[in-house]
TORKEMI-349079 format. One record per residue (C-alpha): chain; x, y, z; residue in three letters; residue number from 1. Coordinates in steps of 0.1 Angstrom, whole numbers, plus 5000, padded with zeros to 4 digits. Example, Ala and Ser with C-alpha at 12.3 -4.5 7.8 and 13.67 -1.06 7.14 Angstrom:
// residues 2
A, 5123, 4955, 5078, ALA, 1
A, 5137, 4989, 5071, SER, 2
END
This chain:
// residues 409
A, 5001, 4999, 5000, UNK, 1
A, 5012, 5035, 4993, UNK, 2
A, 5015, 5064, 5014, UNK, 3
A, 4977, 5080, 5020, UNK, 4
A, 4986, 5106, 5042, UNK, 5
A, 4983, 5089, 5075, UNK, 6
A, 4994, 5109, 5104, UNK, 7
A, 5023, 5093, 5125, UNK, 8
A, 5011, 5078, 5156, UNK, 9
A, 5015, 5099, 5186, UNK, 10
A, 5026, 5082, 5219, UNK, 11
A, 5003, 5086, 5248, UNK, 12
A, 5009, 5116, 5268, UNK, 13
A, 5017, 5095, 5299, UNK, 14
A, 5046, 5079, 5279, UNK, 15
A, 5060, 5113, 5267, UNK, 16
A, 5061, 5124, 5304, UNK, 17
A, 5078, 5094, 5315, UNK, 18
A, 5105, 5097, 5287, UNK, 19
A, 5110, 5135, 5294, UNK, 20
A, 5114, 5125, 5332, UNK, 21
A, 5139, 5099, 5324, UNK, 22
A, 5158, 5120, 5301, UNK, 23
A, 5158, 5148, 5329, UNK, 24
A, 5168, 5125, 5355, UNK, 25
A, 5198, 5112, 5333, UNK, 26
A, 5210, 5147, 5326, UNK, 27
A, 5208, 5157, 5360, UNK, 28
A, 5226, 5125, 5373, UNK, 29
A, 5252, 5133, 5347, UNK, 30
A, 5256, 5168, 5360, UNK, 31
A, 5259, 5157, 5396, UNK, 32
A, 5285, 5130, 5387, UNK, 33
A, 5305, 5156, 5370, UNK, 34
A, 5304, 5180, 5396, UNK, 35
A, 5313, 5154, 5423, UNK, 36
A, 5343, 5144, 5401, UNK, 37
A, 5352, 5180, 5400, UNK, 38
A, 5351, 5185, 5436, UNK, 39
A, 5373, 5152, 5443, UNK, 40
A, 5396, 5164, 5415, UNK, 41
A, 5401, 5198, 5433, UNK, 42
A, 5406, 5182, 5468, UNK, 43
A, 5432, 5159, 5456, UNK, 44
A, 5449, 5188, 5437, UNK, 45
A, 5450, 5210, 5467, UNK, 46
A, 5456, 5184, 5494, UNK, 47
A, 5471, 5156, 5475, UNK, 48
A, 5502, 5144, 5490, UNK, 49
A, 5516, 5178, 5498, UNK, 50
A, 5500, 5177, 5532, UNK, 51
A, 5526, 5151, 5543, UNK, 52
A, 5554, 5176, 5534, UNK, 53
A, 5541, 5203, 5556, UNK, 54
A, 5564, 5194, 5587, UNK, 55
A, 5593, 5203, 5566, UNK, 56
A, 5580, 5238, 5560, UNK, 57
A, 5573, 5240, 5599, UNK, 58
A, 5607, 5228, 5605, UNK, 59
A, 5623, 5254, 5580, UNK, 60
A, 5603, 5284, 5594, UNK, 61
A, 5600, 5274, 5632, UNK, 62
A, 5568, 5258, 5642, UNK, 63
A, 5548, 5288, 5657, UNK, 64
A, 5557, 5311, 5628, UNK, 65
A, 5552, 5281, 5604, UNK, 66
A, 5515, 5278, 5617, UNK, 67
A, 5509, 5318, 5612, UNK, 68
A, 5525, 5316, 5576, UNK, 69
A, 5504, 5286, 5568, UNK, 70
A, 5470, 5304, 5574, UNK, 71
A, 5487, 5336, 5558, UNK, 72
A, 5494, 5317, 5529, UNK, 73
A, 5459, 5301, 5527, UNK, 74
A, 5443, 5335, 5531, UNK, 75
A, 5465, 5351, 5505, UNK, 76
A, 5457, 5323, 5480, UNK, 77
A, 5421, 5328, 5487, UNK, 78
A, 5424, 5364, 5482, UNK, 79
A, 5442, 5360, 5449, UNK, 80
A, 5413, 5338, 5437, UNK, 81
A, 5389, 5367, 5444, UNK, 82
A, 5412, 5393, 5426, UNK, 83
A, 5414, 5370, 5394, UNK, 84
A, 5375, 5368, 5396, UNK, 85
A, 5373, 5407, 5398, UNK, 86
A, 5400, 5412, 5371, UNK, 87
A, 5380, 5388, 5350, UNK, 88
A, 5347, 5408, 5355, UNK, 89
A, 5365, 5439, 5346, UNK, 90
A, 5382, 5426, 5315, UNK, 91
A, 5355, 5407, 5303, UNK, 92
A, 5375, 5374, 5305, UNK, 93
A, 5370, 5340, 5320, UNK, 94
A, 5404, 5325, 5322, UNK, 95
A, 5437, 5332, 5339, UNK, 96
A, 5456, 5333, 5308, UNK, 97
A, 5430, 5354, 5287, UNK, 98
A, 5430, 5379, 5317, UNK, 99
A, 5468, 5383, 5317, UNK, 100
A, 5468, 5386, 5278, UNK, 101
A, 5441, 5412, 5281, UNK, 102
A, 5460, 5432, 5308, UNK, 103
A, 5496, 5429, 5296, UNK, 104
A, 5494, 5416, 5261, UNK, 105
A, 5512, 5386, 5245, UNK, 106
A, 5544, 5390, 5265, UNK, 107
A, 5527, 5387, 5297, UNK, 108
A, 5505, 5357, 5283, UNK, 109
A, 5537, 5341, 5275, UNK, 110
A, 5554, 5347, 5308, UNK, 111
A, 5522, 5332, 5326, UNK, 112
A, 5519, 5303, 5301, UNK, 113
A, 5558, 5294, 5311, UNK, 114
A, 5553, 5296, 5348, UNK, 115
A, 5519, 5275, 5344, UNK, 116
A, 5537, 5249, 5326, UNK, 117
A, 5569, 5247, 5348, UNK, 118
A, 5550, 5246, 5383, UNK, 119
A, 5531, 5214, 5376, UNK, 120
A, 5558, 5199, 5353, UNK, 121
A, 5583, 5200, 5384, UNK, 122
A, 5556, 5185, 5406, UNK, 123
A, 5554, 5157, 5381, UNK, 124
A, 5592, 5152, 5385, UNK, 125
A, 5591, 5154, 5421, UNK, 126
A, 5562, 5126, 5421, UNK, 127
A, 5581, 5104, 5401, UNK, 128
A, 5611, 5106, 5425, UNK, 129
A, 5587, 5102, 5454, UNK, 130
A, 5574, 5071, 5438, UNK, 131
A, 5606, 5055, 5433, UNK, 132
A, 5620, 5063, 5465, UNK, 133
A, 5589, 5053, 5488, UNK, 134
A, 5580, 5022, 5470, UNK, 135
A, 5616, 5009, 5468, UNK, 136
A, 5617, 5009, 5507, UNK, 137
A, 5581, 4991, 5506, UNK, 138
A, 5594, 4963, 5483, UNK, 139
A, 5627, 4960, 5503, UNK, 140
A, 5605, 4947, 5533, UNK, 141
A, 5592, 4918, 5513, UNK, 142
A, 5609, 4885, 5529, UNK, 143
A, 5636, 4872, 5510, UNK, 144
A, 5641, 4902, 5486, UNK, 145
A, 5676, 4916, 5486, UNK, 146
A, 5677, 4952, 5492, UNK, 147
A, 5702, 4955, 5462, UNK, 148
A, 5680, 4937, 5438, UNK, 149
A, 5678, 4959, 5407, UNK, 150
A, 5641, 4949, 5402, UNK, 151
A, 5632, 4969, 5433, UNK, 152
A, 5653, 4999, 5424, UNK, 153
A, 5639, 5034, 5423, UNK, 154
A, 5647, 5037, 5387, UNK, 155
A, 5629, 5006, 5375, UNK, 156
A, 5601, 5015, 5398, UNK, 157
A, 5597, 5047, 5384, UNK, 158
A, 5596, 5036, 5348, UNK, 159
A, 5572, 5006, 5357, UNK, 160
A, 5546, 5030, 5375, UNK, 161
A, 5548, 5056, 5345, UNK, 162
A, 5541, 5030, 5320, UNK, 163
A, 5517, 5010, 5338, UNK, 164
A, 5496, 5039, 5357, UNK, 165
A, 5506, 5075, 5352, UNK, 166
A, 5507, 5073, 5313, UNK, 167
A, 5475, 5054, 5309, UNK, 168
A, 5456, 5079, 5333, UNK, 169
A, 5470, 5109, 5318, UNK, 170
A, 5457, 5100, 5285, UNK, 171
A, 5423, 5107, 5293, UNK, 172
A, 5409, 5138, 5275, UNK, 173
A, 5382, 5144, 5304, UNK, 174
A, 5397, 5152, 5335, UNK, 175
A, 5362, 5143, 5350, UNK, 176
A, 5372, 5107, 5346, UNK, 177
A, 5397, 5110, 5372, UNK, 178
A, 5371, 5118, 5399, UNK, 179
A, 5372, 5082, 5413, UNK, 180
A, 5409, 5080, 5413, UNK, 181
A, 5410, 5113, 5430, UNK, 182
A, 5385, 5101, 5457, UNK, 183
A, 5407, 5070, 5464, UNK, 184
A, 5437, 5092, 5466, UNK, 185
A, 5418, 5115, 5491, UNK, 186
A, 5410, 5084, 5512, UNK, 187
A, 5446, 5072, 5513, UNK, 188
A, 5458, 5106, 5525, UNK, 189
A, 5434, 5104, 5553, UNK, 190
A, 5445, 5070, 5563, UNK, 191
A, 5481, 5082, 5561, UNK, 192
A, 5475, 5110, 5585, UNK, 193
A, 5458, 5084, 5609, UNK, 194
A, 5492, 5063, 5605, UNK, 195
A, 5513, 5095, 5613, UNK, 196
A, 5490, 5103, 5644, UNK, 197
A, 5495, 5066, 5657, UNK, 198
A, 5533, 5070, 5655, UNK, 199
A, 5533, 5104, 5672, UNK, 200
A, 5517, 5085, 5702, UNK, 201
A, 5541, 5056, 5701, UNK, 202
A, 5573, 5070, 5692, UNK, 203
A, 5570, 5105, 5710, UNK, 204
A, 5584, 5095, 5743, UNK, 205
A, 5615, 5078, 5725, UNK, 206
A, 5624, 5105, 5700, UNK, 207
A, 5650, 5130, 5717, UNK, 208
A, 5640, 5167, 5721, UNK, 209
A, 5660, 5193, 5699, UNK, 210
A, 5670, 5226, 5711, UNK, 211
A, 5653, 5249, 5687, UNK, 212
A, 5619, 5225, 5686, UNK, 213
A, 5599, 5256, 5698, UNK, 214
A, 5620, 5286, 5684, UNK, 215
A, 5594, 5311, 5671, UNK, 216
A, 5611, 5318, 5637, UNK, 217
A, 5643, 5306, 5619, UNK, 218
A, 5662, 5321, 5591, UNK, 219
A, 5647, 5298, 5565, UNK, 220
A, 5612, 5312, 5570, UNK, 221
A, 5612, 5326, 5533, UNK, 222
A, 5621, 5293, 5519, UNK, 223
A, 5591, 5279, 5537, UNK, 224
A, 5568, 5303, 5523, UNK, 225
A, 5578, 5295, 5489, UNK, 226
A, 5576, 5257, 5495, UNK, 227
A, 5547, 5250, 5518, UNK, 228
A, 5541, 5216, 5504, UNK, 229
A, 5576, 5198, 5502, UNK, 230
A, 5592, 5172, 5522, UNK, 231
A, 5587, 5134, 5528, UNK, 232
A, 5575, 5127, 5565, UNK, 233
A, 5582, 5092, 5561, UNK, 234
A, 5619, 5097, 5561, UNK, 235
A, 5617, 5104, 5597, UNK, 236
A, 5608, 5067, 5603, UNK, 237
A, 5627, 5033, 5604, UNK, 238
A, 5626, 5010, 5577, UNK, 239
A, 5618, 4980, 5597, UNK, 240
A, 5584, 4997, 5610, UNK, 241
A, 5557, 4975, 5593, UNK, 242
A, 5529, 4999, 5600, UNK, 243
A, 5549, 5027, 5585, UNK, 244
A, 5557, 5004, 5556, UNK, 245
A, 5520, 5002, 5548, UNK, 246
A, 5519, 5041, 5551, UNK, 247
A, 5546, 5045, 5527, UNK, 248
A, 5527, 5021, 5501, UNK, 249
A, 5496, 5042, 5506, UNK, 250
A, 5518, 5074, 5499, UNK, 251
A, 5532, 5059, 5467, UNK, 252
A, 5498, 5050, 5455, UNK, 253
A, 5485, 5085, 5464, UNK, 254
A, 5513, 5102, 5445, UNK, 255
A, 5508, 5082, 5414, UNK, 256
A, 5471, 5091, 5415, UNK, 257
A, 5477, 5130, 5419, UNK, 258
A, 5502, 5130, 5390, UNK, 259
A, 5475, 5127, 5361, UNK, 260
A, 5460, 5160, 5374, UNK, 261
A, 5495, 5179, 5370, UNK, 262
A, 5497, 5165, 5336, UNK, 263
A, 5466, 5177, 5325, UNK, 264
A, 5476, 5212, 5334, UNK, 265
A, 5506, 5211, 5315, UNK, 266
A, 5491, 5196, 5284, UNK, 267
A, 5464, 5223, 5285, UNK, 268
A, 5491, 5249, 5284, UNK, 269
A, 5507, 5233, 5256, UNK, 270
A, 5473, 5234, 5238, UNK, 271
A, 5465, 5268, 5245, UNK, 272
A, 5499, 5283, 5233, UNK, 273
A, 5506, 5261, 5203, UNK, 274
A, 5472, 5246, 5192, UNK, 275
A, 5447, 5272, 5198, UNK, 276
A, 5434, 5254, 5228, UNK, 277
A, 5421, 5220, 5208, UNK, 278
A, 5441, 5190, 5203, UNK, 279
A, 5432, 5162, 5178, UNK, 280
A, 5435, 5126, 5191, UNK, 281
A, 5469, 5120, 5175, UNK, 282
A, 5484, 5154, 5187, UNK, 283
A, 5468, 5146, 5221, UNK, 284
A, 5486, 5112, 5226, UNK, 285
A, 5518, 5125, 5213, UNK, 286
A, 5520, 5158, 5235, UNK, 287
A, 5510, 5136, 5266, UNK, 288
A, 5539, 5110, 5258, UNK, 289
A, 5564, 5136, 5253, UNK, 290
A, 5559, 5155, 5283, UNK, 291
A, 5557, 5125, 5305, UNK, 292
A, 5588, 5110, 5288, UNK, 293
A, 5609, 5142, 5296, UNK, 294
A, 5596, 5142, 5331, UNK, 295
A, 5605, 5105, 5337, UNK, 296
A, 5641, 5112, 5321, UNK, 297
A, 5647, 5140, 5344, UNK, 298
A, 5634, 5123, 5377, UNK, 299
A, 5658, 5093, 5368, UNK, 300
A, 5687, 5114, 5367, UNK, 301
A, 5678, 5135, 5399, UNK, 302
A, 5674, 5119, 5434, UNK, 303
A, 5675, 5147, 5456, UNK, 304
A, 5647, 5176, 5448, UNK, 305
A, 5653, 5200, 5478, UNK, 306
A, 5669, 5229, 5457, UNK, 307
A, 5646, 5222, 5426, UNK, 308
A, 5613, 5222, 5447, UNK, 309
A, 5625, 5255, 5466, UNK, 310
A, 5631, 5272, 5433, UNK, 311
A, 5598, 5260, 5420, UNK, 312
A, 5581, 5276, 5450, UNK, 313
A, 5601, 5309, 5449, UNK, 314
A, 5603, 5314, 5409, UNK, 315
A, 5568, 5298, 5399, UNK, 316
A, 5544, 5299, 5429, UNK, 317
A, 5551, 5333, 5442, UNK, 318
A, 5545, 5351, 5408, UNK, 319
A, 5514, 5327, 5401, UNK, 320
A, 5498, 5335, 5437, UNK, 321
A, 5513, 5368, 5447, UNK, 322
A, 5523, 5391, 5419, UNK, 323
A, 5504, 5384, 5387, UNK, 324
A, 5469, 5386, 5402, UNK, 325
A, 5479, 5417, 5423, UNK, 326
A, 5494, 5432, 5391, UNK, 327
A, 5462, 5425, 5370, UNK, 328
A, 5439, 5440, 5396, UNK, 329
A, 5458, 5473, 5401, UNK, 330
A, 5461, 5478, 5364, UNK, 331
A, 5425, 5470, 5356, UNK, 332
A, 5407, 5485, 5387, UNK, 333
A, 5396, 5521, 5388, UNK, 334
A, 5388, 5520, 5425, UNK, 335
A, 5406, 5547, 5446, UNK, 336
A, 5438, 5540, 5461, UNK, 337
A, 5421, 5537, 5497, UNK, 338
A, 5400, 5508, 5486, UNK, 339
A, 5406, 5478, 5508, UNK, 340
A, 5413, 5454, 5475, UNK, 341
A, 5438, 5479, 5463, UNK, 342
A, 5457, 5483, 5495, UNK, 343
A, 5459, 5444, 5498, UNK, 344
A, 5471, 5441, 5463, UNK, 345
A, 5498, 5470, 5470, UNK, 346
A, 5510, 5450, 5501, UNK, 347
A, 5508, 5415, 5482, UNK, 348
A, 5529, 5425, 5451, UNK, 349
A, 5560, 5434, 5470, UNK, 350
A, 5560, 5407, 5493, UNK, 351
A, 5555, 5384, 5462, UNK, 352
A, 5587, 5401, 5449, UNK, 353
A, 5607, 5396, 5482, UNK, 354
A, 5595, 5359, 5485, UNK, 355
A, 5606, 5353, 5450, UNK, 356
A, 5641, 5371, 5450, UNK, 357
A, 5650, 5362, 5485, UNK, 358
A, 5637, 5327, 5483, UNK, 359
A, 5658, 5322, 5452, UNK, 360
A, 5691, 5334, 5466, UNK, 361
A, 5689, 5314, 5497, UNK, 362
A, 5681, 5284, 5478, UNK, 363
A, 5710, 5287, 5458, UNK, 364
A, 5733, 5300, 5484, UNK, 365
A, 5720, 5279, 5513, UNK, 366
A, 5709, 5245, 5495, UNK, 367
A, 5692, 5222, 5522, UNK, 368
A, 5714, 5190, 5529, UNK, 369
A, 5700, 5159, 5509, UNK, 370
A, 5694, 5132, 5533, UNK, 371
A, 5676, 5110, 5506, UNK, 372
A, 5676, 5076, 5516, UNK, 373
A, 5696, 5077, 5548, UNK, 374
A, 5681, 5062, 5580, UNK, 375
A, 5676, 5086, 5611, UNK, 376
A, 5702, 5082, 5639, UNK, 377
A, 5677, 5062, 5660, UNK, 378
A, 5673, 5035, 5634, UNK, 379
A, 5709, 5024, 5635, UNK, 380
A, 5710, 4997, 5664, UNK, 381
A, 5706, 4962, 5649, UNK, 382
A, 5668, 4948, 5646, UNK, 383
A, 5658, 4982, 5664, UNK, 384
A, 5620, 4991, 5660, UNK, 385
A, 5601, 5014, 5685, UNK, 386
A, 5572, 4993, 5677, UNK, 387
A, 5584, 4961, 5695, UNK, 388
A, 5616, 4972, 5714, UNK, 389
A, 5617, 4994, 5745, UNK, 390
A, 5651, 5014, 5747, UNK, 391
A, 5664, 5031, 5777, UNK, 392
A, 5677, 5065, 5780, UNK, 393
A, 5710, 5052, 5785, UNK, 394
A, 5709, 5029, 5754, UNK, 395
A, 5698, 5058, 5732, UNK, 396
A, 5724, 5082, 5746, UNK, 397
A, 5752, 5057, 5742, UNK, 398
A, 5741, 5050, 5705, UNK, 399
A, 5741, 5087, 5698, UNK, 400
A, 5774, 5095, 5713, UNK, 401
A, 5791, 5071, 5689, UNK, 402
A, 5773, 5090, 5662, UNK, 403
A, 5787, 5122, 5676, UNK, 404
A, 5751, 5136, 5678, UNK, 405
A, 5741, 5158, 5710, UNK, 406
A, 5706, 5152, 5726, UNK, 407
A, 5693, 5185, 5739, UNK, 408
A, 5667, 5179, 5767, UNK, 409
END
């Protein structure tokens, strides 16, 4: 039969309503999932493994001043975000790069892009080194494994973790797909903090006090400002501590899971500068592989990141947080000089310059000793472990005298 002008059948209204409801629920669920993934990614990026390194900053600055600096840096970071939002409103832009491009032109855009690339790129290098150092200590605790075995060496661990985990995760085009990975990383970070707190209780009575433990401020406070997220707390524990070994394993996994977020940032900068913000599938893969390969090669050649991370904090973090947002707002805003935002910006900008210059000079002239892979002095006695052996003050003092270490109590 030919077409006789029959009108297409119309589904009952109830079916249409059900279909619209299902589609609406699906879209709402998808939006909710993406928002949750974004939250976990942000939390993982902000906290990540950096929280484990805060004690190093406290040690450099002095504990009381370190606490104050931590709150101050948090406030300044938050205020910088506010300045970026206000600057974007004034300039009609919606990204950091476009804001700087509109304010200072192409030269400013290039400077910002270099800083935005270097900061996460150096973080990727540090994550590789931490992974190799941390997991090698974990594998050495396996019964019957020779500590000198090449298969548990830091170099092979870095290569294997890169090929098996960080590279595949970094190849995702949509960062929202890392939401579950970031959730696991955040949970592991919480578990690590629990392990550290447990060891505070169990090891506290046996660790000798130091003379300057409660000094308000130390000369290296400027370096602490530039690198508020550096250091490996697990270097303070003995290798034969099984609970800490589990904590090291969690730490290594956390670092591996945080790595792809940094790679996303570096790739985004490359895409914006050289490819107009869009990468084809082939170019996406090539750029990702090149970035990760270079980061891996550098991490294989370096095993002490102290000065590198201090320079990264001084030369990259300080301009990104202190200097550039303040400079953009001061140039764009037409508010009077007595306006609170302008006053704060005028304070932040020179402070950022001081942190950058002094931090750089101190990092170069007074590099911190690299104690990479060295056991703490209280771990030297044979088969010694705070978890299963009590040590008298006399035994500990005798051991320290052999090592020419003075205990201040």
